[in-house]
NUROFI-688818 format. One line per 10 residues: number of its first residue (from 0); their letters; for each residue x, y, z of C-alpha. Coordinates in steps of 0.2 Angstrom, whole numbers, plus 5000, padded with zeros to 4 digits. Example, Ala and Ser with C-alpha at 12.3 -4.5 7.8 and 13.67 -1.06 7.14 Angstrom:
2
0> AS> 5062/4978/5039 | 5068/4995/5036
END
This chain:
74
0> MFIQHRENGK> 5018/4973/5038 | 5031/4976/5025 | 5028/4981/5007 | 5039/4986/4993 | 5042/5003/4985 | 5039/4999/4966 | 5052/5012/4960 | 5067/5008/4971 | 5063/4991/4977 | 5066/4996/4995
10> LIEVLALTDL> 5055/4988/5009 | 5043/4999/5018 | 5036/4996/5036 | 5018/5000/5035 | 5013/5009/5052 | 4994/5009/5050 | 4987/4993/5042 | 4970/5001/5041 | 4976/5014/5029 | 4983/5001/5018
20> INPLHAEVIG> 4967/4990/5017 | 4955/5005/5016 | 4951/5010/4998 | 4946/5027/5003 | 4964/5031/5008 | 4976/5034/4994 | 4992/5035/5004 | 4999/5025/5019 | 5011/5030/5033 | 5027/5020/5034
30> RFHQGEEAQE> 5045/5021/5034 | 5059/5013/5024 | 5067/4998/5032 | 5085/5001/5030 | 5100/5003/5041 | 5100/4999/5060 | 5091/5015/5065 | 5072/5017/5062 | 5069/5030/5048 | 5057/5044/5050
40> PESFPKTALV> 5039/5040/5045 | 5033/5046/5028 | 5018/5046/5017 | 5018/5034/5002 | 5005/5034/4988 | 4997/5016/4986 | 5001/5017/4968 | 5019/5016/4972 | 5018/5000/4982 | 5018/4982/4978
50> FPSGEPLPRC> 5020/4966/4988 | 5038/4960/4991 | 5035/4946/4978 | 5031/4960/4965 | 5012/4957/4965 | 5001/4973/4965 | 4990/4977/4979 | 4973/4970/4978 | 4961/4981/4969 | 4949/4981/4984
60> WTDVHYCDEE> 4963/4990/4994 | 4965/5004/4981 | 4949/5006/4971 | 4933/5011/4981 | 4922/5006/4966 | 4930/4989/4964 | 4913/4979/4964 | 4902/4992/4956 | 4900/4982/4940 | 4896/4966/4949
70> IARG> 4882/4976/4959 | 4875/4984/4943 | 4873/4967/4935 | 4862/4962/4950
END
């Protein structure tokens, strides 16, 4: 899956999708998708990532407490 780096707009190939969707993981391993040769894998904080359309990542992927308010309301 490809995701975009918020600051420089470059595409990043996510190497472990489970890290991306797991709200307990604050970072994902990926590599910039540029040039003809595969780049070295790096760690990217989820706060620096958006979808290629510019939309932010879903809150359930980034915040372990995303539904606490709803649970508290009962």
